[in-house]
N, C-alpha and C positions, 0 to 999 in steps of 0.2 A: 543375319540373313538365314543361317541354318535353322534357327528357331522359327522364323517366319515361314520358310518353305515347308517345314515339318507340319505346321498348322494348316497349310494350304496345299496338300498333296494332290497332285493331278495324275490320274491314271494314264498309262500309255495310250489307251483308248478310253475315252471318257466312259465308255460303256463297259469298263472293266468291273464293272457293272455285273452284267450277266456273268461277270468276270471272273458235277455234271453227273441219276442213278443208272449209268449204263450197267446192265447185267453182264454176266460172263458171255451171254449169247450175243450174236450179231443183232443190231437193231432191225426192227421190222421195216420192210421196204414201204415207202410212201408212193402210191401209184401216181405216175406223172408229176412227181414233185418238181415244182418250178418256183423260182423267186421272181417277184415283181421288180421291175426297174423303177427307180425314184431318185429325186433330189430333195433333200430336206435341210432346213436350217433350224438352229436351236439358240435360245438365249441361255447364257451361263450365269447363274445367280449364286450369291452367297448372302445370307441374312436379308433376302428379298431385294438385294441391290445387284444390278447387272454389271458383270465384270468382263464380259466378252461374248463371243459367238462361236458356234461350232457348226460344221456341215457334215452330212453323210450322204452317200449315194450308192446305188447298185446299178451297174450297166452290164450288158452282155458283151462277150468277146468271142473270138473264133474258137477258143478252147473251153469257154464256159461263162464265167462271171468275174467281174472286178467289183470288190467292195472297198469304198474309200471313206476316209475320215480326215478332217482337218479342224484345227481350232486356233483361236487367237485370243489370249486371256491376259489381263493385267490386273494387279492388285497392289496398291501402294507402289513400291519400287520394283515389285516382282513382275516379270513378264514371261510368257510361255507361248511359243508357237510350235505347232507340230502337225505332221501329216502322216497318214498310214494308208497303205494299199495292200489288199490281199487278193490274189488271183487263184481261182479254184474252179473245179467242175463238180457236178452233182451226179452221183451214181447210185441208183436204187435208194434214193432218199438220204444219202449220206454225202456230206461235204468232203471233198478230197483236195486239200490245198496244195499248190505247187510253188508259190512264191509269196513272201511277205516282206514289206519294206516299211521302216519307220524312221522319220527324221525329226529332230527337235532342236530349236534354237531359242535363245532368250537368256534370262538370268542363269548364271552358272555355265558349265561347259556344254557345247553343242554335242549332239549324239546322232549316230547313224547305226541302224541295225538291219540285218537282212537274213532271211531264212529261205533256203531252196530245198524242196523235197522232190526226190526222184522216186516215184512209186514203183517203177519197173525194176530199178536196180536196188531199191530199198536203201537209198543213200540220202543223208542229211548234210547240207553244207551251210555254213554260217558266215556272216560278216561280208564286208566289201570284197575280201580276198576269196570268198566262197570256199573256205577251208573245210574239208571233210571232218565231221564230228563223229567220234567213235561212240555209238549208242546202239542199244538193242531196238530194232525197228518195231514200231507199234502201229498196227493198221487203224487204230482209233484216233490217231493224232489230228489235232486241229491247231491252227495258229492263233495268236492273240486277238485277231479280228474275225476270222472266218467262223468261229464258234457262235458268234451272234446270229449268223444266218442259219446255222444248224439248229439253234434254239427256235427260230421262227418255223422251220420245217417240222420240228418235233411238236410244237404247239398246234400246228395245223393237223398233225396226226393224232391229237387228243391226249398227249402225254402231260402229266402234271408234276413229275419229278425228273430231274436231269442231272447227269454227271458226265463231265467231259475231260478227256486227257488233252491238255493244252500245252503246247511248246511256248515257253517264254521267249523274250527277245534274244536270249543267249543260246536257245536250242535245248533248254532243260525242261523236262516234263513236270507239269503241275496238274493238280486235280481241282476242278471247279464244280461245285454242286449248287443247285437251285431248286426251289419248289414254288408252285402256284399257291398264292395265299388269298385268292378271292378276286372280286371285281369291284371297281369303283368308278364313279363319275369324276372327271377332272376338268377344271377350268384352266385352260392354258392360253398363251398368246395366240395360238392357232385357233382356239375356240373350245367348245365343250365336247368332250369325247368320253365314251365308255371304254375303260381299259382293264386289262388283266394285271393284277399286282403280282410281281415275282420277287421273291426274297432270296438272297444268297445265303447259303447255310454253311456251317462248318468253319466260320471265320473267327469265332470267339465273341464274347460279349462286348469287347471294346471297339468292334468295327461293324457297322451296319451298311448294307448295300441293298437298295430297293429300286426296282425298275418297273415301269408300266408300259405295256404294249397294247395297241388297239386292234382288235380283230377286224373292225370295219375298214381299217386302213391296211389290211393284209399283214397284220401283226407287226406293224412298224413300231419302233421304240418312240414313245411320245414324252417320257419323262424318266430321269435318272436322279436319284438322291443318294448321297453317301455321307456318313459321319464316322469320325474316329474319336474314341474316348469322350463321347457325348458332345463333340464339337462338329457342327456341320462343315463339311468340306466343300460341297457344291450341290446345286440343284439345277439340273439342265432340263429345259422345257421346250417342246416343239413350237416353232414360230411360223414356219412356212413349209409347204409341201407341194411338189410337182411330180405327178405320176404319169 
């Protein structure tokens, strides 16, 4: 089972993906930066065979936005069901996350993770117990899901290189970097769309992560492909969209 799960690694968010070149300066404000609400479903493929489905959405809340993701995947005797939610606001073109929750069931142990960020008190709490974590506060922090929305805002602002300081599920800071690598036409279950190709950088030659977002769909993720040690891990393609 260990060998099989290593060959079929699933990101905590399939979109770990976009999974950042912030300069030392504060990012430029995006005038009236807003996110579009949507509900999207995806086919999860491996070697052109469907092994499950995934869903993503953005909806508005009283405090700002909620970005959600869920998936149900099976391969041979391996199963994986998970859901994630990120709650955040947008200030001057910058995502400011307040809470992140991830739950996972299936083959192997069940998992639950939670992050709570208090920006006024500069306090980070982790887990179900919401235990305070001793860390040096970083005004650039994003959570494992909200940086997807930051990428969409940055693309709208015309940026082509990105670097994000992302808290992982344990509240530890990681750096994710990406670059725009061109435009391509894609034939997906949803239909034919023109998309921007985005590649993750700085991961080493043994891991490849490529994402495609469609400007005509307000920079929605339409495809995600990942390989490790030249073995395809998954290919996720947009199937339906409600905006």
